[in-house]
mmCIF file of the N, C-alpha and C atoms, coordinates in Angstrom:
data_MODEL
# 
_entry.id   MODEL 
# 
loop_
_atom_site.group_PDB 
_atom_site.id 
_atom_site.type_symbol 
_atom_site.label_atom_id 
_atom_site.label_alt_id 
_atom_site.label_comp_id 
_atom_site.label_asym_id 
_atom_site.label_entity_id 
_atom_site.label_seq_id 
_atom_site.pdbx_PDB_ins_code 
_atom_site.Cartn_x 
_atom_site.Cartn_y 
_atom_site.Cartn_z 
_atom_site.occupancy 
_atom_site.B_iso_or_equiv 
_atom_site.pdbx_formal_charge 
_atom_site.auth_seq_id 
_atom_site.auth_comp_id 
_atom_site.auth_asym_id 
_atom_site.auth_atom_id 
_atom_site.pdbx_PDB_model_num 
ATOM 1   N N  . MET A 1 1  ? -21.008 0.473  -14.677 1.00 0.00 ? 1  MET A N  1 
ATOM 2   C CA . MET A 1 1  ? -21.673 0.933  -13.520 1.00 0.00 ? 1  MET A CA 1 
ATOM 3   C C  . MET A 1 1  ? -21.231 0.174  -12.357 1.00 0.00 ? 1  MET A C  1 
ATOM 4   N N  . ALA A 1 2  ? -20.917 0.808  -11.216 1.00 0.00 ? 2  ALA A N  1 
ATOM 5   C CA . ALA A 1 2  ? -20.464 0.147  -10.053 1.00 0.00 ? 2  ALA A CA 1 
ATOM 6   C C  . ALA A 1 2  ? -21.518 0.547  -8.943  1.00 0.00 ? 2  ALA A C  1 
ATOM 7   N N  . THR A 1 3  ? -21.764 -0.551 -8.146  1.00 0.00 ? 3  THR A N  1 
ATOM 8   C CA . THR A 1 3  ? -22.649 -0.365 -7.037  1.00 0.00 ? 3  THR A CA 1 
ATOM 9   C C  . THR A 1 3  ? -21.705 -0.129 -5.858  1.00 0.00 ? 3  THR A C  1 
ATOM 10  N N  . VAL A 1 4  ? -22.003 0.959  -5.042  1.00 0.00 ? 4  VAL A N  1 
ATOM 11  C CA . VAL A 1 4  ? -21.360 1.317  -3.851  1.00 0.00 ? 4  VAL A CA 1 
ATOM 12  C C  . VAL A 1 4  ? -22.152 0.914  -2.589  1.00 0.00 ? 4  VAL A C  1 
ATOM 13  N N  . LEU A 1 5  ? -21.584 0.122  -1.755  1.00 0.00 ? 5  LEU A N  1 
ATOM 14  C CA . LEU A 1 5  ? -22.231 -0.302 -0.588  1.00 0.00 ? 5  LEU A CA 1 
ATOM 15  C C  . LEU A 1 5  ? -21.440 0.370  0.729   1.00 0.00 ? 5  LEU A C  1 
ATOM 16  N N  . LEU A 1 6  ? -22.331 0.825  1.641   1.00 0.00 ? 6  LEU A N  1 
ATOM 17  C CA . LEU A 1 6  ? -21.758 1.407  2.874   1.00 0.00 ? 6  LEU A CA 1 
ATOM 18  C C  . LEU A 1 6  ? -22.305 0.478  3.989   1.00 0.00 ? 6  LEU A C  1 
ATOM 19  N N  . PHE A 1 7  ? -21.543 0.384  5.013   1.00 0.00 ? 7  PHE A N  1 
ATOM 20  C CA . PHE A 1 7  ? -21.772 -0.453 6.133   1.00 0.00 ? 7  PHE A CA 1 
ATOM 21  C C  . PHE A 1 7  ? -21.655 0.384  7.411   1.00 0.00 ? 7  PHE A C  1 
ATOM 22  N N  . GLY A 1 8  ? -22.495 -0.077 8.471   1.00 0.00 ? 8  GLY A N  1 
ATOM 23  C CA . GLY A 1 8  ? -22.301 0.463  9.806   1.00 0.00 ? 8  GLY A CA 1 
ATOM 24  C C  . GLY A 1 8  ? -22.579 2.039  9.927   1.00 0.00 ? 8  GLY A C  1 
ATOM 25  N N  . ARG A 1 9  ? -21.718 2.704  10.612  1.00 0.00 ? 9  ARG A N  1 
ATOM 26  C CA . ARG A 1 9  ? -21.906 4.108  10.842  1.00 0.00 ? 9  ARG A CA 1 
ATOM 27  C C  . ARG A 1 9  ? -21.813 4.870  9.499   1.00 0.00 ? 9  ARG A C  1 
ATOM 28  N N  . LEU A 1 10 ? -21.117 4.311  8.532   1.00 0.00 ? 10 LEU A N  1 
ATOM 29  C CA . LEU A 1 10 ? -21.017 5.019  7.190   1.00 0.00 ? 10 LEU A CA 1 
ATOM 30  C C  . LEU A 1 10 ? -22.381 5.160  6.596   1.00 0.00 ? 10 LEU A C  1 
ATOM 31  N N  . SER A 1 11 ? -23.197 4.034  6.575   1.00 0.00 ? 11 SER A N  1 
ATOM 32  C CA . SER A 1 11 ? -24.448 4.204  6.107   1.00 0.00 ? 11 SER A CA 1 
ATOM 33  C C  . SER A 1 11 ? -25.331 4.988  6.840   1.00 0.00 ? 11 SER A C  1 
ATOM 34  N N  . ASP A 1 12 ? -25.248 4.932  8.145   1.00 0.00 ? 12 ASP A N  1 
ATOM 35  C CA . ASP A 1 12 ? -26.003 5.739  9.083   1.00 0.00 ? 12 ASP A CA 1 
ATOM 36  C C  . ASP A 1 12 ? -25.914 7.229  8.759   1.00 0.00 ? 12 ASP A C  1 
ATOM 37  N N  . LEU A 1 13 ? -24.663 7.589  8.495   1.00 0.00 ? 13 LEU A N  1 
ATOM 38  C CA . LEU A 1 13 ? -24.160 9.082  8.230   1.00 0.00 ? 13 LEU A CA 1 
ATOM 39  C C  . LEU A 1 13 ? -24.796 9.478  6.925   1.00 0.00 ? 13 LEU A C  1 
ATOM 40  N N  . ALA A 1 14 ? -24.635 8.528  5.869   1.00 0.00 ? 14 ALA A N  1 
ATOM 41  C CA . ALA A 1 14 ? -25.064 8.867  4.442   1.00 0.00 ? 14 ALA A CA 1 
ATOM 42  C C  . ALA A 1 14 ? -26.541 8.954  4.285   1.00 0.00 ? 14 ALA A C  1 
ATOM 43  N N  . GLY A 1 15 ? -27.190 8.040  5.072   1.00 0.00 ? 15 GLY A N  1 
ATOM 44  C CA . GLY A 1 15 ? -28.676 7.867  4.889   1.00 0.00 ? 15 GLY A CA 1 
ATOM 45  C C  . GLY A 1 15 ? -29.003 6.862  3.777   1.00 0.00 ? 15 GLY A C  1 
ATOM 46  N N  . TRP A 1 16 ? -28.066 6.191  3.265   1.00 0.00 ? 16 TRP A N  1 
ATOM 47  C CA . TRP A 1 16 ? -28.312 5.172  2.246   1.00 0.00 ? 16 TRP A CA 1 
ATOM 48  C C  . TRP A 1 16 ? -27.309 4.080  2.439   1.00 0.00 ? 16 TRP A C  1 
ATOM 49  N N  . ARG A 1 17 ? -27.593 2.881  2.007   1.00 0.00 ? 17 ARG A N  1 
ATOM 50  C CA . ARG A 1 17 ? -26.732 1.735  2.139   1.00 0.00 ? 17 ARG A CA 1 
ATOM 51  C C  . ARG A 1 17 ? -26.170 1.260  0.748   1.00 0.00 ? 17 ARG A C  1 
ATOM 52  N N  . GLU A 1 18 ? -26.905 1.535  -0.272  1.00 0.00 ? 18 GLU A N  1 
ATOM 53  C CA . GLU A 1 18 ? -26.550 1.078  -1.610  1.00 0.00 ? 18 GLU A CA 1 
ATOM 54  C C  . GLU A 1 18 ? -26.811 2.207  -2.702  1.00 0.00 ? 18 GLU A C  1 
ATOM 55  N N  . ARG A 1 19 ? -25.896 2.480  -3.563  1.00 0.00 ? 19 ARG A N  1 
ATOM 56  C CA . ARG A 1 19 ? -26.133 3.452  -4.609  1.00 0.00 ? 19 ARG A CA 1 
ATOM 57  C C  . ARG A 1 19 ? -25.309 3.046  -5.813  1.00 0.00 ? 19 ARG A C  1 
ATOM 58  N N  . ALA A 1 20 ? -25.898 3.266  -6.994  1.00 0.00 ? 20 ALA A N  1 
ATOM 59  C CA . ALA A 1 20 ? -25.306 2.955  -8.244  1.00 0.00 ? 20 ALA A CA 1 
ATOM 60  C C  . ALA A 1 20 ? -24.469 4.293  -8.771  1.00 0.00 ? 20 ALA A C  1 
ATOM 61  N N  . PHE A 1 21 ? -23.266 4.072  -9.258  1.00 0.00 ? 21 PHE A N  1 
ATOM 62  C CA . PHE A 1 21 ? -22.505 5.117  -9.852  1.00 0.00 ? 21 PHE A CA 1 
ATOM 63  C C  . PHE A 1 21 ? -22.227 4.798  -11.260 1.00 0.00 ? 21 PHE A C  1 
ATOM 64  N N  . GLU A 1 22 ? -22.718 5.713  -12.209 1.00 0.00 ? 22 GLU A N  1 
ATOM 65  C CA . GLU A 1 22 ? -22.446 5.456  -13.638 1.00 0.00 ? 22 GLU A CA 1 
ATOM 66  C C  . GLU A 1 22 ? -22.108 6.785  -14.397 1.00 0.00 ? 22 GLU A C  1 
ATOM 67  N N  . PRO A 1 23 ? -21.028 6.828  -14.954 1.00 0.00 ? 23 PRO A N  1 
ATOM 68  C CA . PRO A 1 23 ? -20.021 5.738  -15.272 1.00 0.00 ? 23 PRO A CA 1 
ATOM 69  C C  . PRO A 1 23 ? -19.256 5.526  -13.932 1.00 0.00 ? 23 PRO A C  1 
ATOM 70  N N  . THR A 1 24 ? -18.548 4.380  -13.952 1.00 0.00 ? 24 THR A N  1 
ATOM 71  C CA . THR A 1 24 ? -17.728 4.042  -12.833 1.00 0.00 ? 24 THR A CA 1 
ATOM 72  C C  . THR A 1 24 ? -16.420 4.901  -12.941 1.00 0.00 ? 24 THR A C  1 
ATOM 73  N N  . PRO A 1 25 ? -16.100 5.608  -11.806 1.00 0.00 ? 25 PRO A N  1 
ATOM 74  C CA . PRO A 1 25 ? -14.868 6.374  -11.870 1.00 0.00 ? 25 PRO A CA 1 
ATOM 75  C C  . PRO A 1 25 ? -13.604 5.466  -11.979 1.00 0.00 ? 25 PRO A C  1 
ATOM 76  N N  . PRO A 1 26 ? -12.467 5.870  -12.621 1.00 0.00 ? 26 PRO A N  1 
ATOM 77  C CA . PRO A 1 26 ? -11.472 4.991  -12.917 1.00 0.00 ? 26 PRO A CA 1 
ATOM 78  C C  . PRO A 1 26 ? -10.681 4.574  -11.684 1.00 0.00 ? 26 PRO A C  1 
ATOM 79  N N  . ARG A 1 27 ? -10.729 5.363  -10.697 1.00 0.00 ? 27 ARG A N  1 
ATOM 80  C CA . ARG A 1 27 ? -9.914  4.947  -9.441  1.00 0.00 ? 27 ARG A CA 1 
ATOM 81  C C  . ARG A 1 27 ? -10.697 5.176  -8.214  1.00 0.00 ? 27 ARG A C  1 
ATOM 82  N N  . LEU A 1 28 ? -10.320 4.518  -7.110  1.00 0.00 ? 28 LEU A N  1 
ATOM 83  C CA . LEU A 1 28 ? -11.054 4.652  -5.864  1.00 0.00 ? 28 LEU A CA 1 
ATOM 84  C C  . LEU A 1 28 ? -10.951 6.118  -5.452  1.00 0.00 ? 28 LEU A C  1 
ATOM 85  N N  . SER A 1 29 ? -9.862  6.809  -5.582  1.00 0.00 ? 29 SER A N  1 
ATOM 86  C CA . SER A 1 29 ? -9.806  8.212  -5.177  1.00 0.00 ? 29 SER A CA 1 
ATOM 87  C C  . SER A 1 29 ? -10.845 9.099  -5.838  1.00 0.00 ? 29 SER A C  1 
ATOM 88  N N  . ALA A 1 30 ? -11.032 8.781  -7.218  1.00 0.00 ? 30 ALA A N  1 
ATOM 89  C CA . ALA A 1 30 ? -12.086 9.466  -8.027  1.00 0.00 ? 30 ALA A CA 1 
ATOM 90  C C  . ALA A 1 30 ? -13.452 9.340  -7.419  1.00 0.00 ? 30 ALA A C  1 
ATOM 91  N N  . LEU A 1 31 ? -13.796 7.956  -7.050  1.00 0.00 ? 31 LEU A N  1 
ATOM 92  C CA . LEU A 1 31 ? -14.993 7.706  -6.421  1.00 0.00 ? 31 LEU A CA 1 
ATOM 93  C C  . LEU A 1 31 ? -15.230 8.448  -5.130  1.00 0.00 ? 31 LEU A C  1 
ATOM 94  N N  . LYS A 1 32 ? -14.255 8.429  -4.354  1.00 0.00 ? 32 LYS A N  1 
ATOM 95  C CA . LYS A 1 32 ? -14.268 9.142  -3.059  1.00 0.00 ? 32 LYS A CA 1 
ATOM 96  C C  . LYS A 1 32 ? -14.537 10.612 -3.204  1.00 0.00 ? 32 LYS A C  1 
ATOM 97  N N  . ALA A 1 33 ? -13.818 11.218 -4.210  1.00 0.00 ? 33 ALA A N  1 
ATOM 98  C CA . ALA A 1 33 ? -13.997 12.521 -4.467  1.00 0.00 ? 33 ALA A CA 1 
ATOM 99  C C  . ALA A 1 33 ? -15.467 12.879 -4.951  1.00 0.00 ? 33 ALA A C  1 
ATOM 100 N N  . LEU A 1 34 ? -15.973 12.006 -5.728  1.00 0.00 ? 34 LEU A N  1 
ATOM 101 C CA . LEU A 1 34 ? -17.401 12.082 -6.379  1.00 0.00 ? 34 LEU A CA 1 
ATOM 102 C C  . LEU A 1 34 ? -18.413 12.163 -5.120  1.00 0.00 ? 34 LEU A C  1 
ATOM 103 N N  . ILE A 1 35 ? -18.182 11.151 -4.282  1.00 0.00 ? 35 ILE A N  1 
ATOM 104 C CA . ILE A 1 35 ? -19.020 11.064 -3.115  1.00 0.00 ? 35 ILE A CA 1 
ATOM 105 C C  . ILE A 1 35 ? -18.981 12.247 -2.188  1.00 0.00 ? 35 ILE A C  1 
ATOM 106 N N  . ALA A 1 36 ? -17.691 12.725 -1.872  1.00 0.00 ? 36 ALA A N  1 
ATOM 107 C CA . ALA A 1 36 ? -17.505 13.959 -1.171  1.00 0.00 ? 36 ALA A CA 1 
ATOM 108 C C  . ALA A 1 36 ? -18.102 15.133 -1.608  1.00 0.00 ? 36 ALA A C  1 
ATOM 109 N N  . GLU A 1 37 ? -18.092 15.298 -3.061  1.00 0.00 ? 37 GLU A N  1 
ATOM 110 C CA . GLU A 1 37 ? -18.675 16.417 -3.655  1.00 0.00 ? 37 GLU A CA 1 
ATOM 111 C C  . GLU A 1 37 ? -20.222 16.530 -3.256  1.00 0.00 ? 37 GLU A C  1 
ATOM 112 N N  . ALA A 1 38 ? -20.914 15.348 -3.161  1.00 0.00 ? 38 ALA A N  1 
ATOM 113 C CA . ALA A 1 38 ? -22.283 15.301 -2.830  1.00 0.00 ? 38 ALA A CA 1 
ATOM 114 C C  . ALA A 1 38 ? -22.574 15.363 -1.350  1.00 0.00 ? 38 ALA A C  1 
ATOM 115 N N  . ASP A 1 39 ? -21.608 14.926 -0.560  1.00 0.00 ? 39 ASP A N  1 
ATOM 116 C CA . ASP A 1 39 ? -21.841 14.726 0.915   1.00 0.00 ? 39 ASP A CA 1 
ATOM 117 C C  . ASP A 1 39 ? -20.465 14.928 1.539   1.00 0.00 ? 39 ASP A C  1 
ATOM 118 N N  . ARG A 1 40 ? -20.076 16.129 1.966   1.00 0.00 ? 40 ARG A N  1 
ATOM 119 C CA . ARG A 1 40 ? -18.791 16.413 2.632   1.00 0.00 ? 40 ARG A CA 1 
ATOM 120 C C  . ARG A 1 40 ? -18.530 15.541 3.799   1.00 0.00 ? 40 ARG A C  1 
ATOM 121 N N  . ALA A 1 41 ? -19.462 15.446 4.619   1.00 0.00 ? 41 ALA A N  1 
ATOM 122 C CA . ALA A 1 41 ? -19.216 14.702 5.915   1.00 0.00 ? 41 ALA A CA 1 
ATOM 123 C C  . ALA A 1 41 ? -18.972 13.224 5.573   1.00 0.00 ? 41 ALA A C  1 
ATOM 124 N N  . LEU A 1 42 ? -19.629 12.619 4.621   1.00 0.00 ? 42 LEU A N  1 
ATOM 125 C CA . LEU A 1 42 ? -19.421 11.311 4.294   1.00 0.00 ? 42 LEU A CA 1 
ATOM 126 C C  . LEU A 1 42 ? -18.087 11.103 3.610   1.00 0.00 ? 42 LEU A C  1 
ATOM 127 N N  . GLY A 1 43 ? -17.734 12.011 2.719   1.00 0.00 ? 43 GLY A N  1 
ATOM 128 C CA . GLY A 1 43 ? -16.431 12.005 2.066   1.00 0.00 ? 43 GLY A CA 1 
ATOM 129 C C  . GLY A 1 43 ? -15.278 11.972 3.200   1.00 0.00 ? 43 GLY A C  1 
ATOM 130 N N  . GLU A 1 44 ? -15.393 12.829 4.201   1.00 0.00 ? 44 GLU A N  1 
ATOM 131 C CA . GLU A 1 44 ? -14.386 12.932 5.204   1.00 0.00 ? 44 GLU A CA 1 
ATOM 132 C C  . GLU A 1 44 ? -14.426 11.584 6.003   1.00 0.00 ? 44 GLU A C  1 
ATOM 133 N N  . ALA A 1 45 ? -15.580 11.006 6.285   1.00 0.00 ? 45 ALA A N  1 
ATOM 134 C CA . ALA A 1 45 ? -15.655 9.823  6.932   1.00 0.00 ? 45 ALA A CA 1 
ATOM 135 C C  . ALA A 1 45 ? -14.955 8.629  6.249   1.00 0.00 ? 45 ALA A C  1 
ATOM 136 N N  . LEU A 1 46 ? -15.194 8.601  4.846   1.00 0.00 ? 46 LEU A N  1 
ATOM 137 C CA . LEU A 1 46 ? -14.478 7.599  4.016   1.00 0.00 ? 46 LEU A CA 1 
ATOM 138 C C  . LEU A 1 46 ? -12.995 7.607  4.128   1.00 0.00 ? 46 LEU A C  1 
ATOM 139 N N  . ASP A 1 47 ? -12.455 8.841  4.386   1.00 0.00 ? 47 ASP A N  1 
ATOM 140 C CA . ASP A 1 47 ? -10.885 8.996  4.402   1.00 0.00 ? 47 ASP A CA 1 
ATOM 141 C C  . ASP A 1 47 ? -10.452 8.849  5.852   1.00 0.00 ? 47 ASP A C  1 
ATOM 142 N N  . GLY A 1 48 ? -11.504 8.598  6.804   1.00 0.00 ? 48 GLY A N  1 
ATOM 143 C CA . GLY A 1 48 ? -11.091 8.406  8.292   1.00 0.00 ? 48 GLY A CA 1 
ATOM 144 C C  . GLY A 1 48 ? -10.228 7.234  8.587   1.00 0.00 ? 48 GLY A C  1 
ATOM 145 N N  . PRO A 1 49 ? -9.677  7.219  9.715   1.00 0.00 ? 49 PRO A N  1 
ATOM 146 C CA . PRO A 1 49 ? -8.822  6.182  10.153  1.00 0.00 ? 49 PRO A CA 1 
ATOM 147 C C  . PRO A 1 49 ? -9.630  4.777  10.298  1.00 0.00 ? 49 PRO A C  1 
ATOM 148 N N  . GLY A 1 50 ? -9.016  3.815  9.726   1.00 0.00 ? 50 GLY A N  1 
ATOM 149 C CA . GLY A 1 50 ? -9.587  2.488  9.780   1.00 0.00 ? 50 GLY A CA 1 
ATOM 150 C C  . GLY A 1 50 ? -10.716 2.194  8.893   1.00 0.00 ? 50 GLY A C  1 
ATOM 151 N N  . VAL A 1 51 ? -11.109 3.066  8.115   1.00 0.00 ? 51 VAL A N  1 
ATOM 152 C CA . VAL A 1 51 ? -12.087 2.770  6.937   1.00 0.00 ? 51 VAL A CA 1 
ATOM 153 C C  . VAL A 1 51 ? -11.327 1.895  5.883   1.00 0.00 ? 51 VAL A C  1 
ATOM 154 N N  . ARG A 1 52 ? -11.978 0.731  5.503   1.00 0.00 ? 52 ARG A N  1 
ATOM 155 C CA . ARG A 1 52 ? -11.295 -0.075 4.529   1.00 0.00 ? 52 ARG A CA 1 
ATOM 156 C C  . ARG A 1 52 ? -12.229 -0.107 3.247   1.00 0.00 ? 52 ARG A C  1 
ATOM 157 N N  . ALA A 1 53 ? -11.738 -0.335 2.105   1.00 0.00 ? 53 ALA A N  1 
ATOM 158 C CA . ALA A 1 53 ? -12.590 -0.454 0.901   1.00 0.00 ? 53 ALA A CA 1 
ATOM 159 C C  . ALA A 1 53 ? -12.287 -1.891 0.327   1.00 0.00 ? 53 ALA A C  1 
ATOM 160 N N  . ALA A 1 54 ? -13.325 -2.514 -0.221  1.00 0.00 ? 54 ALA A N  1 
ATOM 161 C CA . ALA A 1 54 ? -13.388 -3.771 -0.974  1.00 0.00 ? 54 ALA A CA 1 
ATOM 162 C C  . ALA A 1 54 ? -13.923 -3.535 -2.342  1.00 0.00 ? 54 ALA A C  1 
ATOM 163 N N  . VAL A 1 55 ? -13.192 -4.137 -3.366  1.00 0.00 ? 55 VAL A N  1 
ATOM 164 C CA . VAL A 1 55 ? -13.539 -3.914 -4.778  1.00 0.00 ? 55 VAL A CA 1 
ATOM 165 C C  . VAL A 1 55 ? -13.814 -5.371 -5.153  1.00 0.00 ? 55 VAL A C  1 
ATOM 166 N N  . ASP A 1 56 ? -15.108 -5.557 -5.504  1.00 0.00 ? 56 ASP A N  1 
ATOM 167 C CA . ASP A 1 56 ? -15.583 -7.003 -5.846  1.00 0.00 ? 56 ASP A CA 1 
ATOM 168 C C  . ASP A 1 56 ? -15.299 -7.997 -4.780  1.00 0.00 ? 56 ASP A C  1 
ATOM 169 N N  . LYS A 1 57 ? -15.572 -7.706 -3.574  1.00 0.00 ? 57 LYS A N  1 
ATOM 170 C CA . LYS A 1 57 ? -15.322 -8.410 -2.408  1.00 0.00 ? 57 LYS A CA 1 
ATOM 171 C C  . LYS A 1 57 ? -14.034 -8.745 -2.087  1.00 0.00 ? 57 LYS A C  1 
ATOM 172 N N  . VAL A 1 58 ? -12.937 -7.959 -2.495  1.00 0.00 ? 58 VAL A N  1 
ATOM 173 C CA . VAL A 1 58 ? -11.487 -8.190 -2.183  1.00 0.00 ? 58 VAL A CA 1 
ATOM 174 C C  . VAL A 1 58 ? -10.982 -6.854 -1.523  1.00 0.00 ? 58 VAL A C  1 
ATOM 175 N N  . LEU A 1 59 ? -10.492 -6.911 -0.315  1.00 0.00 ? 59 LEU A N  1 
ATOM 176 C CA . LEU A 1 59 ? -10.024 -5.733 0.383   1.00 0.00 ? 59 LEU A CA 1 
ATOM 177 C C  . LEU A 1 59 ? -8.834  -5.215 -0.460  1.00 0.00 ? 59 LEU A C  1 
ATOM 178 N N  . VAL A 1 60 ? -8.821  -3.802 -0.632  1.00 0.00 ? 60 VAL A N  1 
ATOM 179 C CA . VAL A 1 60 ? -7.822  -3.228 -1.229  1.00 0.00 ? 60 VAL A CA 1 
ATOM 180 C C  . VAL A 1 60 ? -7.160  -2.146 -0.502  1.00 0.00 ? 60 VAL A C  1 
ATOM 181 N N  . ARG A 1 61 ? -5.892  -1.820 -0.839  1.00 0.00 ? 61 ARG A N  1 
ATOM 182 C CA . ARG A 1 61 ? -5.280  -0.725 -0.131  1.00 0.00 ? 61 ARG A CA 1 
ATOM 183 C C  . ARG A 1 61 ? -4.836  0.294  -1.247  1.00 0.00 ? 61 ARG A C  1 
ATOM 184 N N  . GLY A 1 62 ? -4.820  1.528  -0.638  1.00 0.00 ? 62 GLY A N  1 
ATOM 185 C CA . GLY A 1 62 ? -4.420  2.733  -1.524  1.00 0.00 ? 62 GLY A CA 1 
ATOM 186 C C  . GLY A 1 62 ? -5.488  2.963  -2.628  1.00 0.00 ? 62 GLY A C  1 
ATOM 187 N N  . ASP A 1 63 ? -4.956  3.541  -3.622  1.00 0.00 ? 63 ASP A N  1 
ATOM 188 C CA . ASP A 1 63 ? -5.740  4.032  -4.771  1.00 0.00 ? 63 ASP A CA 1 
ATOM 189 C C  . ASP A 1 63 ? -6.041  3.028  -5.895  1.00 0.00 ? 63 ASP A C  1 
ATOM 190 N N  . ALA A 1 64 ? -6.890  2.028  -5.534  1.00 0.00 ? 64 ALA A N  1 
ATOM 191 C CA . ALA A 1 64 ? -7.183  0.923  -6.516  1.00 0.00 ? 64 ALA A CA 1 
ATOM 192 C C  . ALA A 1 64 ? -7.924  1.362  -7.645  1.00 0.00 ? 64 ALA A C  1 
ATOM 193 N N  . ALA A 1 65 ? -7.536  0.658  -8.874  1.00 0.00 ? 65 ALA A N  1 
ATOM 194 C CA . ALA A 1 65 ? -8.172  0.855  -10.086 1.00 0.00 ? 65 ALA A CA 1 
ATOM 195 C C  . ALA A 1 65 ? -9.520  0.135  -9.983  1.00 0.00 ? 65 ALA A C  1 
ATOM 196 N N  . LEU A 1 66 ? -10.552 0.902  -10.589 1.00 0.00 ? 66 LEU A N  1 
ATOM 197 C CA . LEU A 1 66 ? -11.969 0.306  -10.589 1.00 0.00 ? 66 LEU A CA 1 
ATOM 198 C C  . LEU A 1 66 ? -12.517 -0.070 -11.902 1.00 0.00 ? 66 LEU A C  1 
ATOM 199 N N  . GLU A 1 67 ? -11.485 -0.114 -12.947 1.00 0.00 ? 67 GLU A N  1 
ATOM 200 C CA . GLU A 1 67 ? -12.024 -0.497 -14.247 1.00 0.00 ? 67 GLU A CA 1 
ATOM 201 C C  . GLU A 1 67 ? -12.606 -1.917 -14.128 1.00 0.00 ? 67 GLU A C  1 
ATOM 202 N N  . GLY A 1 68 ? -13.885 -2.131 -14.635 1.00 0.00 ? 68 GLY A N  1 
ATOM 203 C CA . GLY A 1 68 ? -14.446 -3.390 -14.696 1.00 0.00 ? 68 GLY A CA 1 
ATOM 204 C C  . GLY A 1 68 ? -15.036 -3.779 -13.255 1.00 0.00 ? 68 GLY A C  1 
ATOM 205 N N  . ALA A 1 69 ? -15.023 -2.892 -12.238 1.00 0.00 ? 69 ALA A N  1 
ATOM 206 C CA . ALA A 1 69 ? -15.619 -3.156 -10.994 1.00 0.00 ? 69 ALA A CA 1 
ATOM 207 C C  . ALA A 1 69 ? -16.968 -3.129 -11.023 1.00 0.00 ? 69 ALA A C  1 
ATOM 208 N N  . ALA A 1 70 ? -17.638 -4.091 -10.346 1.00 0.00 ? 70 ALA A N  1 
ATOM 209 C CA . ALA A 1 70 ? -19.067 -4.065 -10.252 1.00 0.00 ? 70 ALA A CA 1 
ATOM 210 C C  . ALA A 1 70 ? -19.584 -3.668 -8.978  1.00 0.00 ? 70 ALA A C  1 
ATOM 211 N N  . GLU A 1 71 ? -18.652 -3.843 -7.855  1.00 0.00 ? 71 GLU A N  1 
ATOM 212 C CA . GLU A 1 71 ? -19.087 -3.437 -6.507  1.00 0.00 ? 71 GLU A CA 1 
ATOM 213 C C  . GLU A 1 71 ? -17.957 -2.833 -5.759  1.00 0.00 ? 71 GLU A C  1 
ATOM 214 N N  . VAL A 1 72 ? -18.150 -1.744 -5.007  1.00 0.00 ? 72 VAL A N  1 
ATOM 215 C CA . VAL A 1 72 ? -17.161 -1.115 -4.143  1.00 0.00 ? 72 VAL A CA 1 
ATOM 216 C C  . VAL A 1 72 ? -17.944 -0.962 -2.825  1.00 0.00 ? 72 VAL A C  1 
ATOM 217 N N  . ALA A 1 73 ? -17.277 -1.545 -1.691  1.00 0.00 ? 73 ALA A N  1 
ATOM 218 C CA . ALA A 1 73 ? -17.896 -1.452 -0.315  1.00 0.00 ? 73 ALA A CA 1 
ATOM 219 C C  . ALA A 1 73 ? -16.931 -0.733 0.530   1.00 0.00 ? 73 ALA A C  1 
ATOM 220 N N  . PHE A 1 74 ? -17.538 0.120  1.456   1.00 0.00 ? 74 PHE A N  1 
ATOM 221 C CA . PHE A 1 74 ? -16.719 0.873  2.305   1.00 0.00 ? 74 PHE A CA 1 
ATOM 222 C C  . PHE A 1 74 ? -17.130 0.327  3.742   1.00 0.00 ? 74 PHE A C  1 
ATOM 223 N N  . LEU A 1 75 ? -16.126 -0.131 4.549   1.00 0.00 ? 75 LEU A N  1 
ATOM 224 C CA . LEU A 1 75 ? -16.278 -0.772 5.658   1.00 0.00 ? 75 LEU A CA 1 
ATOM 225 C C  . LEU A 1 75 ? -15.656 0.111  6.882   1.00 0.00 ? 75 LEU A C  1 
ATOM 226 N N  . PRO A 1 76 ? -16.483 0.449  7.926   1.00 0.00 ? 76 PRO A N  1 
ATOM 227 C CA . PRO A 1 76 ? -15.981 1.219  8.999   1.00 0.00 ? 76 PRO A CA 1 
ATOM 228 C C  . PRO A 1 76 ? -15.145 0.327  9.861   1.00 0.00 ? 76 PRO A C  1 
ATOM 229 N N  . PRO A 1 77 ? -14.179 0.997  10.687  1.00 0.00 ? 77 PRO A N  1 
ATOM 230 C CA . PRO A 1 77 ? -13.340 0.224  11.612  1.00 0.00 ? 77 PRO A CA 1 
ATOM 231 C C  . PRO A 1 77 ? -14.280 -0.733 12.517  1.00 0.00 ? 77 PRO A C  1 
ATOM 232 N N  . MET A 1 78 ? -13.688 -1.925 12.701  1.00 0.00 ? 78 MET A N  1 
ATOM 233 C CA . MET A 1 78 ? -14.373 -2.851 13.530  1.00 0.00 ? 78 MET A CA 1 
ATOM 234 C C  . MET A 1 78 ? -13.978 -2.645 15.043  1.00 0.00 ? 78 MET A C  1 
ATOM 235 N N  . SER A 1 79 ? -14.979 -2.800 15.978  1.00 0.00 ? 79 SER A N  1 
ATOM 236 C CA . SER A 1 79 ? -14.557 -2.767 17.344  1.00 0.00 ? 79 SER A CA 1 
ATOM 237 C C  . SER A 1 79 ? -14.864 -4.132 18.020  1.00 0.00 ? 79 SER A C  1 
ATOM 238 N N  . GLY A 1 80 ? -14.028 -4.360 18.951  1.00 0.00 ? 80 GLY A N  1 
ATOM 239 C CA . GLY A 1 80 ? -14.241 -5.673 19.532  1.00 0.00 ? 80 GLY A CA 1 
ATOM 240 C C  . GLY A 1 80 ? -14.744 -5.515 21.079  1.00 0.00 ? 80 GLY A C  1 
ATOM 241 N N  . GLY A 1 81 ? -15.051 -6.549 21.762  1.00 0.00 ? 81 GLY A N  1 
ATOM 242 C CA . GLY A 1 81 ? -15.558 -6.498 23.069  1.00 0.00 ? 81 GLY A CA 1 
ATOM 243 C C  . GLY A 1 81 ? -15.211 -7.643 23.780  1.00 0.00 ? 81 GLY A C  1 
# 
């Protein structure tokens, strides 16, 4: 089982901040597809520019493997001021 965390505007859009997915999809792309199946707007937002993913608190690039992952977090782009 992997816990998915959403932050910032992503959690606002989804209406949730934390959700468990069991079984854990094998890859990040499969997890995103599963989320998009349930919520198309959120799925599109997760693929938007600047959205980053962290697997077990480590930022990842591309289609990371999720085997053994306990937590996947999606982080919206940061803005500065």
